[in-house]
C-alpha positions in Angstrom: -9.0 -13.0 14.1 -8.7 -15.1 10.9 -5.6 -13.4 9.8 -3.7 -14.2 13.1 -1.6 -17.4 13.3 1.4 -18.8 14.7 2.0 -20.9 18.3 1.5 -17.2 20.1 -1.9 -16.5 18.3 -3.4 -14.2 20.9 -0.2 -11.9 20.6 -0.7 -12.2 16.7 -4.1 -11.0 17.0 -2.9 -7.9 19.1 -0.3 -7.2 16.5 -3.0 -7.8 13.5 -5.6 -5.3 15.2 -2.8 -2.5 15.3 -1.9 -3.2 11.7 -5.3 -3.6 10.4 -6.2 -0.3 12.0 -4.3 1.5 9.4 -4.7 1.7 5.6 -1.7 0.0 3.6 -1.1 0.0 0.0 -1.0 -4.0 0.1 -3.4 -6.0 1.7 -2.2 -7.5 4.9 -3.0 -11.4 4.4 -1.5 -12.9 7.6 0.1 -11.8 10.6 2.0 -14.8 12.7 3.8 -14.5 16.0 5.8 -17.6 17.0 7.8 -18.2 20.2 10.5 -20.7 21.0 11.4 -20.3 24.7 12.0 -17.0 25.3 12.3 -16.0 21.5 9.6 -14.2 19.9 9.4 -13.5 15.9 6.7 -12.0 13.8 5.8 -12.6 10.2 3.5 -10.5 8.1 2.6 -11.3 4.7 1.2 -8.9 2.3 -0.5 -9.5 -0.9 1.9 -8.0 -3.8 -1.1 -7.7 -6.5 -4.2 -5.5 -6.5 -2.9 -3.0 -4.4 -5.2 -0.3 -2.8 -3.1 2.7 -4.2 -0.2 3.1 -6.8 2.8 3.2 -5.3 6.3 2.7 -6.6 9.2 0.5 -5.1 10.7 3.4 -3.0 7.1 4.0 -1.3 6.4 0.2 -0.9 9.9 -0.1 0.8 8.9 3.1 3.0 5.6 1.6 4.1 6.9 -1.8 4.7 9.4 -0.3 7.1 6.5 1.7 8.7 4.6 -1.7 9.1 7.7 -3.0 10.7 8.2 -0.2 13.1 4.4 -0.3 14.2 4.9 -4.3 14.9 8.0 -3.6 17.1 6.1 -0.7 18.9 3.0 -3.0 19.2 4.9 -5.8 21.1 8.2 -4.7 22.9 9.1 -8.4 23.5 9.6 -9.2 19.6 13.0 -9.8 18.7 12.6 -9.7 14.7 9.9 -8.9 12.3 9.9 -10.4 8.7 7.8 -8.9 5.9 7.1 -10.7 2.7 4.9 -9.8 -0.2 3.5 -12.7 -2.6 2.0 -13.0 -5.7 0.0 -16.0 -7.2 2.2 -18.3 -8.6 2.1 -18.8 -12.6 1.3 -22.7 -12.5 2.5 -24.4 -15.7 0.2 -27.7 -15.1 -1.7 -29.2 -12.2 0.2 -32.4 -11.7 -0.8 -32.8 -8.2 0.1 -31.7 -4.8 3.4 -30.2 -3.9 4.5 -30.0 -7.8 4.7 -26.1 -7.9 4.2 -23.3 -5.4 1.0 -21.4 -5.2 2.8 -18.2 -4.5 6.0 -16.7 -5.2 7.7 -14.2 -2.7 8.4 -11.0 -4.5 9.5 -8.9 -1.7 11.3 -9.7 1.9 12.2 -7.3 4.7 13.9 -8.7 8.2 14.5 -6.2 10.9 16.0 -7.3 14.1 15.1 -5.1 17.2 18.8 -5.2 18.5 19.8 -3.8 14.9 17.0 -1.7 13.7 19.0 0.1 11.2 20.0 -3.0 9.2 17.3 -2.7 6.8 18.0 -4.5 3.5 15.0 -5.7 1.2 14.9 -8.0 -1.4 12.8 -7.1 -4.5 11.9 -9.6 -7.5 13.4 -7.5 -10.2 10.2 -8.1 -12.5 7.8 -7.1 -9.8 9.8 -4.1 -8.9 9.7 -2.9 -12.5 6.1 -3.3 -12.4 5.9 -1.1 -9.5 7.8 1.3 -11.1 6.3 1.4 -14.4 4.8 4.9 -14.9 2.1 3.9 -17.4 
């Protein structure tokens, strides 16, 4: 599966299959599972543009939490799930490799299995306002 990555790619494929079996507002573009000794962490990258359906920031946050819960349920050995939404970065000039990022992160949510109720998210203010624009 092309969207699976990380040094535990086999487990990333298992998680990816669970996530991709459902319809989400934001496209799931990458699922990674990384292992260091006995520690395992999952990262999920969402595309923050061209959403499949209109959602406000409250609905986006709720869906991101549902995604986290599904990842944790899929792999009971994962200690943490990190979700981020990205959008293409506005590039001013193409001055060569490494000069500017290709993507900007507009949303993050990190949830540890041992503290599942501690859920705080970061929203880029402009992106959040765009989600909440009722036009």
